Every structure is written in structure tokens, then in C-alpha cells.
C-alpha distance (Angstrom), angle and dihedral (degrees) to the residues before:
residue distance angle dihedral
M1 . . .
P2 3.80 . .
P3 3.83 112.7 .
A4 3.80 88.2 -138.5
H5 3.82 89.4 68.6
T6 3.79 91.1 55.1
V7 3.80 91.5 48.3
L8 3.81 90.1 49.6
K9 3.81 91.0 51.5
F10 3.82 91.7 51.5
A11 3.83 91.0 45.5
G12 3.80 90.3 48.7
A13 3.79 89.9 50.8
V14 3.81 90.7 52.7
V15 3.81 92.8 48.3
V16 3.80 93.3 47.4
A17 3.82 90.5 45.9
A18 3.82 88.2 54.2
V19 3.79 89.1 51.0
A20 3.82 88.5 51.1
L21 3.79 90.5 53.5
L22 3.80 92.2 47.8
A23 3.80 97.0 44.1
R24 3.77 112.9 115.3
D25 3.78 97.8 -153.0
A26 3.79 132.4 58.5
A27 3.80 94.5 -123.9
G28 3.81 92.5 53.2
T29 3.77 91.7 47.2
L30 3.79 92.0 49.3
L31 3.81 94.3 46.5
A32 3.80 94.2 47.1
G33 3.80 91.2 43.8
V34 3.81 92.3 53.5
A35 3.81 90.6 47.4
A36 3.82 91.1 50.0
V37 3.80 92.3 50.5
G38 3.82 90.6 47.3
L39 3.80 93.6 51.2
A40 3.80 91.7 45.7
G41 3.82 89.5 50.2
L42 3.80 92.3 52.5
A43 3.80 91.2 47.8
L44 3.80 91.6 48.1
R45 3.80 90.6 52.2
D46 3.81 88.7 53.9
V47 3.81 88.4 55.0
L48 3.83 96.2 44.1
A49 3.82 96.4 43.2
P50 3.81 109.4 20.7
E51 3.79 92.9 155.1
R52 3.80 110.3 60.7
L53 3.81 98.0 178.6
S54 3.79 136.7 20.5
A55 3.79 130.6 170.4
D56 3.78 136.4 -163.2
A57 3.80 138.2 159.6
G58 3.80 91.1 -71.9
G59 3.81 98.2 51.6
V60 3.77 139.8 -85.9
T61 3.77 136.8 -50.9
V62 3.81 115.9 -146.4
V63 3.77 133.7 -177.6
A64 3.79 109.5 -103.6
G65 3.78 120.5 -165.7
Y66 3.78 118.3 -20.3
A67 3.79 99.3 -26.4
G68 3.80 107.0 -25.1
R69 3.77 123.8 120.3
R70 3.78 132.7 -132.2
D71 3.79 124.0 -164.1
L72 3.80 113.6 -146.8
A73 3.80 119.7 -168.8
W74 3.81 114.2 -142.9
P75 3.84 93.0 -109.7
E76 3.84 89.7 56.5
I77 3.81 91.9 58.8
T78 3.78 111.7 88.8
E79 3.81 98.2 179.5
I80 3.78 142.5 7.0
A81 3.80 111.9 -164.7
V82 3.79 144.6 151.3
D83 3.80 115.8 -119.7
E84 3.79 111.3 -155.5
R85 3.79 122.9 -175.4
R86 3.77 131.9 177.3
R87 3.78 124.6 -161.2
A88 3.77 122.2 170.0
L89 3.81 103.1 -43.2
V90 3.79 95.9 -25.6
R91 3.79 123.9 99.8
S92 3.78 121.7 -170.5
R93 3.79 126.8 -171.2
L94 3.78 124.2 -172.0
L95 3.77 133.1 -179.7
E96 3.79 109.4 -127.3
I97 3.78 120.4 -156.4
R98 3.81 110.6 -175.3
T99 3.76 130.8 -166.5
E100 3.80 127.7 174.8
D101 3.81 90.2 -89.4
D102 3.80 108.1 21.1
L103 3.78 144.9 44.1
Y104 3.80 121.2 -152.3
L105 3.80 118.2 -161.7
L106 3.80 122.4 -164.6
S107 3.80 128.3 178.2
A108 3.79 128.9 -149.3
Y109 3.81 86.1 -102.7
D110 3.82 90.3 56.7
L111 3.79 92.1 46.0
G112 3.78 100.4 40.3
A113 3.81 87.7 -137.2
D114 3.79 141.5 67.6
V115 3.80 110.9 -66.0
A116 3.83 94.2 -134.4
D117 3.82 91.6 50.5
V118 3.81 90.8 51.9
A119 3.82 91.3 47.9
E120 3.82 90.4 52.1
E121 3.80 91.8 48.5
L122 3.81 91.5 49.0
D123 3.81 89.8 49.5
R124 3.83 89.6 51.9
R125 3.80 92.7 49.4
R126 3.79 92.0 45.1
A127 3.82 91.9 50.5
A128 3.80 90.9 48.8
A129 3.81 91.0 50.5
Q130 3.82 93.7 44.8
P131 3.82 106.8 32.7
G132 3.84 95.4 178.0
R133 3.79 95.1 51.9
S134 3.82 123.0 97.2
S135 3.81 123.6 -127.3
S136 3.81 119.2 -71.1
A137 3.80 88.9 -119.7
D138 3.80 86.2 73.8
G139 3.80 88.7 58.5
């Protein structure tokens, strides 16, 4: 994740907080205050959990919740897939990492790379770690 994005979020939070302080009505103050807290929260998450996904021979580590981490061994992962949706003129792509109990969704912004490229790399690492297992595309 580019550090410039985090800096922009913090700067946006400061600007919106200033607007909240200068607002002349309660509704404007409340709205700007909530926006400032939200932007600051997103920026803080970028600082606390800058790396959303990592992989090694043993499995993957993903961000869980706000800034927690969850280690997933390769045998725990039931599927690695790319979810692509198109609505109107908007296209969204997410990396899905499924286990028996959980689903982890990561965007290209979270990953700092193309979602399909990351899915392919995870499939390669998973296959290398579990030679007898078929591709995750088979489910």
C-alpha cells in the first residue's frame, strides 16, 4: 500500500476535523466529525497493518478484523479464487481465500498488486507446499 495514501487519509482527517470545528450548525459539526474519525481510523489501520497478506511454505497470514492477524496453514485453505463483479460501469475484483469457517476478501488496493496475479502466485506456492493436491480452481 503506497505510504502516500496513508498520508492523504491523515491529511483528509485533519482538514475535515477543521471543518467540523468551524461548522456553524450541529448537523454539520456531527457529519464532519464522523467523517474525520472515519478517515483517521482508515489511516491508522494502514499504519497498524500495512501488510494485508503474506505467504510462505507453511501457508498464508491475512489481516483479520481491524488490524489482527490470522495464520492459515495450506491444508486449512479450501479455495483461492478471484471474485469479479460488474455493475453499470464499475468493475470490482477481490481475492477470496476460503477456509471451512471463514472467508477473507482482499482488493488490489490491499494487495498492492493485481488480484489475479496474487491468486496465481498463491496457487503456485500452495502446489509447491502440497505436491499431491490439485489446483484451487477445482475447489
